[in-house]
C-alpha positions as CSV (number, residue, x, y, z in Angstrom):
1,M,158.6,119.6,113.3
2,K,162.0,119.1,111.8
3,L,161.0,115.1,111.4
4,I,158.7,116.9,109.3
5,A,160.9,119.2,107.4
6,N,163.6,116.5,106.5
7,I,161.1,114.6,104.2
8,K,161.0,115.4,101.3
9,N,158.5,112.8,99.9
10,P,154.9,114.0,100.2
11,N,153.8,110.6,99.9
12,R,155.8,109.5,103.1
13,L,154.4,112.8,105.3
14,L,151.0,112.1,104.3
15,W,151.3,108.5,106.0
16,L,153.3,110.1,108.5
17,F,150.3,112.7,108.9
18,L,147.7,109.6,108.3
19,A,150.1,107.3,111.1
20,A,149.2,110.3,113.9
21,W,146.0,110.3,113.2
22,W,145.1,106.4,113.4
23,I,147.4,106.4,116.8
24,I,144.8,109.2,118.4
25,N,142.0,107.7,117.4
26,I,143.6,103.9,118.8
27,I,143.7,105.8,122.2
28,Q,140.2,107.1,122.0
29,A,138.9,103.9,120.9
30,A,140.1,102.4,123.9
31,F,139.2,104.9,126.4
32,T,135.9,106.2,125.2
33,E,132.6,104.2,126.7
34,L,130.1,102.4,124.0
35,A,127.5,104.5,121.5
36,N,124.4,103.2,122.1
37,D,124.6,101.6,118.5
38,E,128.4,100.0,118.7
39,A,126.5,98.0,121.8
40,Y,124.1,96.9,119.1
41,Y,126.2,95.8,116.3
42,R,128.8,94.4,118.6
43,M,125.9,91.8,119.9
44,F,125.7,91.2,115.9
45,A,129.5,89.9,115.7
46,E,128.4,87.5,118.5
47,N,126.8,85.0,115.7
48,L,128.2,86.3,112.5
49,S,125.2,85.9,109.5
50,W,125.1,87.0,105.8
51,G,122.7,89.5,107.2
52,Y,121.3,91.5,110.3
53,F,117.9,93.1,110.6
54,D,118.4,96.5,109.5
55,H,121.9,96.1,108.6
56,P,124.5,94.2,106.5
57,P,127.2,92.6,108.1
58,M,130.7,94.1,107.4
59,V,130.1,96.0,110.3
60,A,129.6,92.5,112.4
61,L,132.6,90.9,110.8
62,L,135.3,93.7,111.7
63,I,134.1,93.9,115.1
64,W,134.2,90.4,115.2
65,M,137.7,90.2,114.1
66,G,138.9,92.2,117.4
67,N,137.4,90.5,119.7
68,F,140.8,88.8,120.7
69,I,141.2,92.3,122.0
70,G,138.2,92.8,124.2
71,G,136.7,95.8,125.5
72,E,135.9,98.9,123.8
73,L,139.0,99.2,122.0
74,G,138.5,95.3,120.8
75,V,135.1,96.6,119.3
76,R,137.0,99.5,117.3
77,L,140.2,98.4,116.7
78,F,139.7,97.3,113.0
79,V,137.1,100.3,112.0
80,T,140.4,102.5,113.1
81,M,142.4,101.0,110.5
82,L,140.2,101.9,107.9
83,Q,139.9,105.8,108.1
84,P,143.8,106.2,106.9
85,V,143.2,103.8,103.6
86,Y,140.6,105.3,102.6
87,L,142.0,108.9,103.4
88,Y,145.0,108.3,101.5
89,A,143.2,106.6,98.2
90,L,141.6,110.2,98.1
91,W,144.7,111.5,97.9
92,M,145.7,109.2,95.4
93,I,142.5,110.2,93.3
94,I,142.8,114.0,93.5
95,R,146.8,114.9,94.3
96,P,148.5,117.2,91.7
97,A,150.6,115.7,89.0
98,K,153.7,117.1,90.9
99,P,152.7,117.6,94.5
100,A,154.5,119.8,97.3
101,K,154.9,119.3,101.0
102,E,151.9,122.3,101.2
103,D,149.8,120.3,99.2
104,V,150.0,117.3,101.7
105,S,149.6,119.4,104.7
106,L,146.4,121.5,103.1
107,F,144.7,118.0,102.5
108,I,145.3,116.8,105.8
109,L,143.6,120.1,107.4
110,I,141.0,119.9,105.4
111,A,139.9,116.6,106.3
112,A,140.8,117.0,109.7
113,A,138.8,119.9,109.6
114,I,135.5,118.1,108.5
115,P,133.8,117.1,112.2
116,I,131.9,114.0,111.2
117,L,135.1,112.2,109.8
118,Q,136.6,112.9,112.9
119,L,134.0,110.8,115.4
120,Y,133.4,107.8,112.1
121,G,137.4,107.5,112.8
122,F,137.1,105.8,115.3
123,I,133.1,105.0,115.8
124,A,132.3,101.1,114.9
125,T,129.3,101.7,112.7
126,P,128.3,100.6,108.8
127,D,129.5,103.8,108.0
128,A,133.0,103.3,109.0
129,P,133.3,100.2,106.1
130,L,130.8,102.1,103.8
131,M,133.6,105.0,103.6
132,F,136.7,102.1,103.2
133,F,135.0,100.8,100.2
134,T,133.3,104.1,98.8
135,G,136.9,105.2,98.8
136,L,138.4,101.8,96.8
137,F,135.9,102.0,94.6
138,L,136.6,105.7,93.6
139,L,139.8,104.6,93.2
140,C,139.1,101.5,91.0
141,Y,136.7,103.9,89.0
142,K,139.5,106.0,88.2
143,K,142.3,103.6,86.8
144,F,139.3,101.9,85.2
145,T,137.9,105.3,83.4
146,E,141.6,105.6,82.4
147,Q,142.4,102.1,81.3
148,N,139.1,100.4,80.7
149,S,141.1,97.3,81.7
150,W,139.1,93.6,82.6
151,K,141.4,93.8,85.7
152,Y,139.6,97.3,87.1
153,A,136.9,96.2,85.9
154,L,137.0,92.7,88.0
155,L,138.2,95.2,91.0
156,M,135.3,97.6,90.6
157,G,132.9,94.9,90.7
158,L,134.6,93.6,94.2
159,T,134.2,96.8,95.5
160,I,130.7,97.3,94.9
161,G,129.7,94.2,96.4
162,A,131.6,95.0,99.5
163,L,129.8,98.7,99.8
164,A,126.8,96.5,99.4
165,Y,128.0,94.4,102.2
166,S,128.9,97.5,104.2
167,K,125.3,99.6,104.2
168,Y,122.7,99.6,101.7
169,H,123.6,103.9,101.1
170,G,126.7,102.0,99.2
171,A,124.1,101.6,96.6
172,L,123.6,105.2,95.6
173,V,127.5,106.3,95.5
174,V,127.3,103.7,92.8
175,A,123.9,105.3,91.0
176,I,125.5,108.7,91.4
177,T,128.5,107.5,89.8
178,V,126.6,105.9,86.6
179,L,124.7,109.0,86.7
180,S,128.0,110.9,86.3
181,N,128.9,109.1,83.4
182,L,126.3,107.4,81.2
183,K,129.1,105.9,78.8
184,L,129.6,103.4,81.5
185,L,125.9,102.1,80.4
186,K,127.8,101.6,76.8
187,N,131.1,99.5,78.4
188,P,130.7,95.6,78.4
189,K,133.1,95.5,81.2
190,F,131.3,98.2,82.9
191,Y,128.4,95.3,82.9
192,F,130.8,92.6,84.3
193,S,131.7,94.7,86.8
194,C,127.9,94.2,88.3
195,I,128.0,90.6,87.5
196,I,130.7,90.4,90.1
197,A,129.2,92.5,92.5
198,L,125.9,90.3,92.1
199,L,127.5,87.0,92.5
200,M,129.2,89.0,95.7
201,I,126.0,89.7,97.4
202,T,123.7,86.9,96.6
203,P,124.6,85.0,100.5
204,H,123.5,88.3,101.2
205,L,120.1,88.6,99.2
206,W,119.5,84.2,100.1
207,W,119.4,85.4,103.5
208,Q,116.6,88.6,103.0
209,Y,114.7,85.6,101.2
210,Q,114.8,83.0,104.2
211,H,114.1,86.3,106.4
212,D,111.4,87.9,104.5
213,W,113.2,90.4,103.2
214,A,113.4,92.1,107.2
215,S,115.8,94.7,106.2
216,F,114.7,96.2,103.0
217,R,110.9,96.7,104.5
218,Y,112.2,98.0,107.9
219,H,114.0,100.8,105.8
220,L,111.6,101.3,103.0
221,V,108.5,100.8,105.0
222,S,108.8,100.9,108.5
223,R,110.7,103.9,108.9
224,G,108.3,106.4,107.3
225,R,106.6,109.3,109.1
226,D,104.4,112.5,108.5
227,F,106.2,115.3,107.4
228,E,107.0,117.5,109.6
229,W,109.3,121.0,108.8
230,S,111.5,120.1,111.7
231,F,113.0,117.3,109.8
232,V,114.2,120.0,106.5
233,T,115.5,122.4,109.4
234,E,117.2,120.1,111.7
235,Y,118.8,118.2,108.5
236,I,120.4,121.3,106.9
237,L,121.9,122.5,110.2
238,N,123.0,119.3,110.5
239,V,124.5,119.5,107.0
240,F,126.5,122.7,108.0
241,A,127.7,121.2,111.6
242,V,128.6,118.0,110.4
243,F,131.0,119.2,107.4
244,N,132.3,122.3,109.3
245,P,129.9,125.4,108.9
246,F,133.2,127.9,108.1
247,L,134.1,125.7,105.3
248,F,131.1,124.8,103.4
249,P,130.1,128.2,102.0
250,I,133.5,127.9,100.4
251,F,132.6,124.1,99.3
252,V,129.3,125.7,97.7
253,K,131.4,128.1,95.6
254,G,133.6,125.9,94.7
255,W,131.5,123.2,93.0
256,W,129.6,125.8,91.5
257,K,132.7,126.8,89.5
258,A,134.1,123.4,89.4
259,H,134.0,122.0,86.0
260,A,136.2,118.5,86.5
261,K,136.8,116.8,83.2
262,E,138.1,113.6,84.4
263,P,135.1,111.2,85.4
264,V,136.4,110.0,89.3
265,L,136.3,114.0,89.6
266,R,132.9,114.4,88.0
267,A,131.8,111.5,90.3
268,L,133.2,113.3,93.5
269,N,131.0,116.8,92.6
270,A,127.9,114.5,92.0
271,I,128.2,112.5,95.0
272,S,129.1,115.5,97.4
273,V,126.0,117.1,96.1
274,G,124.1,114.1,95.1
275,F,124.2,112.7,98.6
276,I,122.8,116.1,100.6
277,L,119.9,116.8,98.3
278,F,118.8,112.7,98.0
279,F,118.8,112.8,102.0
280,L,117.5,116.3,101.4
281,A,114.3,114.8,99.6
282,S,114.1,112.2,102.3
283,T,113.0,114.2,105.0
284,T,109.4,114.7,103.0
285,K,109.1,110.7,104.7
286,G,110.9,111.2,107.9
287,Y,114.0,112.0,109.5
288,A,117.6,111.8,108.2
289,Q,120.6,111.0,110.3
290,P,123.2,113.5,109.8
291,Q,125.8,110.4,109.2
292,W,123.8,109.0,106.4
293,I,125.6,111.6,104.2
294,I,129.0,110.9,105.1
295,P,130.3,109.7,101.6
296,A,129.7,113.4,100.6
297,T,132.3,114.1,102.3
298,F,135.1,112.6,100.0
299,G,133.5,115.5,97.2
300,I,133.4,118.2,99.8
301,I,137.1,117.2,100.9
302,A,138.7,117.2,96.8
303,I,136.4,120.3,96.2
304,L,137.4,122.3,99.0
305,F,141.2,121.3,98.2
306,Q,141.3,121.9,94.8
307,Y,139.5,125.3,94.8
308,T,141.6,126.3,97.5
309,R,145.0,125.3,96.4
310,N,144.8,127.0,92.9
311,R,143.6,130.3,94.6
312,G,145.9,130.4,97.5
313,G,146.3,133.7,98.7
314,M,144.1,134.7,101.6
315,L,141.3,132.1,100.8
316,R,144.2,129.4,101.6
317,N,145.5,131.2,104.9
318,Y,141.5,131.1,105.7
319,T,141.1,127.8,104.9
320,V,144.2,126.9,107.0
321,K,142.8,128.9,110.4
322,I,139.9,127.8,110.3
323,A,140.9,123.8,110.3
324,W,143.4,124.9,113.1
325,I,140.4,126.0,115.2
326,T,138.4,123.2,114.5
327,I,141.3,120.9,115.3
328,A,141.4,122.8,118.1
329,L,138.1,122.1,119.0
330,V,137.6,118.8,118.2
331,A,140.6,118.1,120.9
332,L,138.3,119.0,123.5
333,V,135.7,117.3,122.6
334,R,138.0,114.0,122.1
335,I,139.2,115.4,125.9
336,E,135.5,115.2,126.8
337,M,134.5,112.2,125.7
338,I,137.4,110.3,127.8
339,F,137.2,112.2,130.7
340,N,133.9,113.9,130.9
341,P,135.0,116.5,133.3
342,L,131.8,118.5,132.3
343,E,129.6,115.9,133.5
344,L,127.5,115.4,130.6
345,K,124.8,112.7,130.7
346,F,125.1,111.0,127.6
347,E,125.2,107.4,126.3
348,I,129.2,106.9,125.9
349,F,129.2,107.9,129.7
350,D,128.4,106.3,132.9
351,N,127.8,102.6,130.9
352,K,130.2,100.6,133.4
353,T,128.6,102.3,136.6
354,S,124.5,102.1,135.1
355,N,124.9,98.7,133.9
356,A,126.5,97.6,137.5
357,Q,123.7,99.0,138.9
358,L,121.4,96.9,136.7
359,A,123.0,93.6,137.1
360,E,122.6,94.4,141.1
361,I,119.2,94.2,141.3
362,A,118.6,91.4,138.3
363,A,121.0,89.2,140.8
364,G,121.4,86.8,137.9
365,R,118.3,86.9,136.4
366,P,118.3,87.7,133.0
367,I,116.6,91.1,131.8
368,I,114.1,91.5,129.1
369,F,114.5,95.1,128.0
370,D,111.1,96.6,126.8
371,G,112.3,96.7,123.1
372,S,115.0,98.8,123.7
373,Y,117.8,96.9,121.6
374,T,120.8,99.0,122.8
375,G,120.2,98.7,126.1
376,A,119.9,94.7,126.0
377,S,123.0,94.8,124.0
378,K,124.9,97.5,126.2
379,Y,124.0,95.5,129.6
380,S,125.4,92.1,128.3
381,F,129.0,94.2,126.9
382,Y,129.9,96.0,130.6
383,T,128.5,93.2,132.8
384,G,128.3,89.8,130.9
385,G,125.0,89.4,131.8
386,K,122.0,88.0,130.1
387,A,119.8,90.1,128.5
388,Y,117.1,90.6,125.5
389,A,115.4,93.1,123.9
390,Q,111.5,91.8,123.9
391,P,110.3,92.9,120.6
392,S,107.1,95.6,121.8
393,I,104.7,97.6,120.2
394,N,106.4,100.8,122.2
395,N,109.4,100.8,120.1
396,R,111.1,99.8,116.4
397,T,111.4,96.0,116.4
398,S,115.7,95.0,116.2
399,Q,117.8,92.3,115.6
400,Y,116.6,90.9,118.7
401,E,113.3,89.6,117.0
402,L,115.7,87.8,114.7
403,K,116.9,86.1,118.1
404,N,115.7,82.9,120.2
405,D,117.1,84.4,123.4
406,D,113.9,84.7,125.1
407,D,113.1,80.5,124.5
408,S,116.0,80.0,126.6
409,Y,115.2,81.9,129.5
410,A,111.5,80.3,129.7
411,G,110.5,79.2,132.6
412,Q,113.3,81.3,134.4
413,P,112.6,83.8,136.5
414,V,113.5,87.4,135.0
415,I,113.3,91.2,135.1
416,M,111.5,93.0,132.5
417,E,111.7,96.8,131.8
418,F,108.2,97.9,132.2
419,Y,106.9,101.5,131.8
420,G,102.8,101.1,132.4
421,Q,100.9,101.1,135.3
422,S,101.5,98.3,137.5
423,D,101.3,98.0,141.3
424,S,104.5,95.8,141.6
425,S,106.7,97.7,139.0
426,R,109.9,99.2,140.9
427,T,112.1,102.1,140.0
428,L,116.1,102.5,139.8
429,E,117.2,106.1,139.0
430,L,120.6,105.0,137.0
431,A,124.2,106.7,137.1
432,N,123.6,107.8,133.4
433,G,120.5,110.1,134.5
434,K,118.2,107.7,133.5
435,I,115.2,106.0,135.3
436,F,115.2,102.1,134.6
437,K,111.4,100.7,135.9
438,Y,111.0,97.0,136.3
439,I,109.1,94.6,137.0
440,E,109.8,91.0,138.0
441,N,108.7,88.0,136.8
442,K,109.2,84.7,138.3
443,C,108.0,82.3,135.4
444,F,108.7,83.8,132.3
445,I,107.0,82.2,129.5
446,P,107.2,83.6,125.7
447,V,104.2,84.2,123.3
448,R,106.6,86.4,120.8
449,K,106.5,83.2,117.9
450,I,102.5,82.7,118.6
451,E,101.5,83.0,115.1
452,V,98.0,84.8,114.1
453,D,95.7,85.0,111.3
454,I,93.0,87.7,110.3
455,T,90.5,86.2,108.0
456,P,89.1,88.2,105.8
457,S,92.7,90.6,106.1
458,M,92.5,93.7,107.4
459,P,91.3,97.0,105.1
460,T,93.7,99.2,104.1
461,E,91.1,102.1,104.8
462,V,88.6,101.9,107.8
463,Q,86.3,104.3,109.1
464,R,86.2,106.1,112.7
465,G,83.8,103.8,114.6
466,E,83.7,101.0,112.3
467,S,83.2,97.7,113.0
468,L,85.2,95.3,112.4
469,K,84.4,91.3,112.4
470,M,87.2,89.1,111.6
471,K,88.0,85.7,112.0
472,I,91.3,84.8,114.2
473,S,93.3,81.6,114.0
474,I,96.0,81.1,116.3
475,R,98.7,78.9,116.0
476,N,101.2,77.9,118.8
477,P,104.3,76.3,118.2
478,Y,105.8,76.3,121.9
479,P,105.8,73.4,124.3
480,Y,103.7,75.5,126.6
481,S,99.6,75.5,127.1
482,Y,98.0,79.3,127.2
483,N,95.0,80.0,129.2
484,I,93.9,83.1,127.0
485,D,91.6,84.2,129.7
486,G,91.8,88.1,129.1
487,I,93.7,88.8,132.6
488,I,97.0,87.6,132.5
489,T,97.1,86.0,128.9
490,R,95.4,88.6,126.6
491,I,95.0,89.4,122.7
492,G,94.1,93.0,121.3
493,M,94.0,94.9,118.2
494,V,96.9,97.3,117.9
495,W,96.5,100.5,116.3
496,D,100.1,101.7,116.3
497,R,101.4,105.3,114.7
498,R,104.8,106.8,115.4
499,G,104.9,110.0,117.5
500,E,101.8,108.4,119.5
501,A,101.4,106.0,122.1
502,P,99.9,102.3,120.8
503,R,96.4,101.8,121.5
504,V,95.3,98.2,122.4
505,V,91.9,97.5,121.9
506,P,91.4,94.2,124.1
507,L,89.5,91.2,122.1
508,N,86.8,89.1,123.3
509,I,88.7,85.7,122.7
510,K,89.1,83.0,125.5
511,G,90.3,79.6,125.6
512,V,93.6,76.7,126.1
513,L,96.2,76.9,123.8
514,K,97.6,73.5,124.4
515,P,101.5,72.8,123.2
516,G,102.2,72.8,119.3
517,G,98.0,73.8,119.5
518,S,95.3,76.4,117.4
519,L,92.5,77.8,118.1
520,E,89.9,79.9,116.4
521,A,87.7,82.7,117.3
522,E,85.3,84.5,115.3
523,V,85.7,88.4,117.0
524,S,84.2,91.9,116.4
525,T,85.9,95.0,117.3
526,E,85.5,98.8,116.9
527,V,88.1,101.4,115.3
528,P,88.6,103.5,117.9
529,Y,86.9,107.0,117.7
530,D,89.6,109.1,118.7
531,L,92.1,108.0,116.4
532,N,93.7,110.6,113.8
533,L,93.0,111.1,110.0
534,K,96.6,109.2,109.4
535,E,97.4,105.9,108.4
536,Y,98.5,103.7,111.5
537,R,100.0,100.4,112.0
538,T,97.4,97.5,113.0
539,G,97.8,93.9,114.0
540,I,97.2,91.3,116.6
541,T,99.4,91.4,119.9
542,I,99.3,88.6,122.6
543,A,100.9,89.6,126.1
544,N,100.9,87.6,129.1
545,T,102.6,89.9,131.3
546,A,102.4,93.6,132.5
547,A,105.5,94.4,129.8
548,A,104.0,94.9,126.2
549,S,104.6,92.5,123.4
550,W,104.9,93.0,119.4
551,F,102.5,92.2,116.7
552,N,101.6,88.3,116.6
553,S,100.1,88.7,113.2
554,K,100.9,90.2,109.8
555,I,101.3,94.2,110.2
556,T,98.7,96.1,108.0
557,N,98.6,99.4,107.6
558,V,95.2,101.1,107.7
559,K,94.2,104.5,106.6
560,I,91.5,106.1,109.1
561,T,89.0,108.0,107.5
562,E,85.9,110.2,108.5
């Protein structure tokens, strides 16, 4: 406290607070086990690329940069460095003309009282670089609107490009900023910024083109679900929770009374509400994850700081007290995340023990998980063992769909995660409370790359019980022969819908598929009578083990009618 009292420069005091916050995050990063998605993104970093199945590459680059340290800290090190910088950028945007030390203290307390910031200050996810480059973009935007210079037009373009490489939500940051200041559309320098950003992301767009726009298809099509009211109610509760339910009402009142004149402050106000409303609207198409709205934090902190500072008195005292209470509760949560005295069963606990159990039964054999991309990633991280997440109709697909690790396991004995019915399956209870059911495969032969074409193409609307006649063309790119007998190697029509168990209708196709060869057959199948009057993903799957496989044909969305 004496050290703080002796610091007269508010900016130095801010950096002292931010440095202390960073040290706490470093300790947390080093001693907290990886969350599921962190292990998945760490797998990205094993092979740097211009793109990945479900995310741009920035998070992979950050994790790769920390590989020299190893362990959880290596995964998170460079992520922890981002938060102090983007909080300082926000301070530079909203600080008063003549800031006092009390202003710095209020700013830091409000930021520390936002729960979502506490978590994403050390967790290695794409949200960390998204926040970092959002802060830099807004700071460059402030300078650009003040000076209208080519220098800041260039810097703003670079930050827009970096946003695109961080997370696709960055496009929403830029779009809302433009909507808050339509004069940008009349400024040639802004278009210069856009050109710079487009040039930056050209390698990523080329990667997307080469991979059939995998990321865009996944986010815009595959994630869709039927509307449920629980999506809305849970989203609203999450908004209050991640932004502090005791401070959020003050933000709402402050936003309502805000009359920002500066373009960057208008952008902050618009981003805060724009993100919340945009993803509220998205709940009509599926579940909205709470971290998707994290850029709104910039506007929420700005409004809370300005509104509280300008009114002082009881409001300031209330805000400060709530902030300290929140920080105390967060400290308890942080301790729990490291030591787990409550013995909770959660994804950041018991990873080392659980994966050691898996390694013991594997006994050096690769483990092929049933679509569990996080399970495979964690197993590789904590044991160094070989693992692959077999794309499966039971789960969503992932970056593993674009990896060829399964090819290297061909002909080898493997352990396969399996949750169907089989006399040869075994069960293992893991330390994390999960049950791992598996079978032992003495000679694994992949089928993932076998290509199937359907002629004519699947109709987009069919009736229950309708008979479908089609010509099936099968091409084998592997150097293995497959005896399609309907027992060991099977071909089926998949009817899949999120929230329901996938239905696989066997197709009467038999024959030998030679290495590099092809096979054609004309088949007839009926649309199952008990399908719901909804839309299903359909296509052909090939399986040669008891475990499920992914689609080998193009996926078609088909609506079921009476």
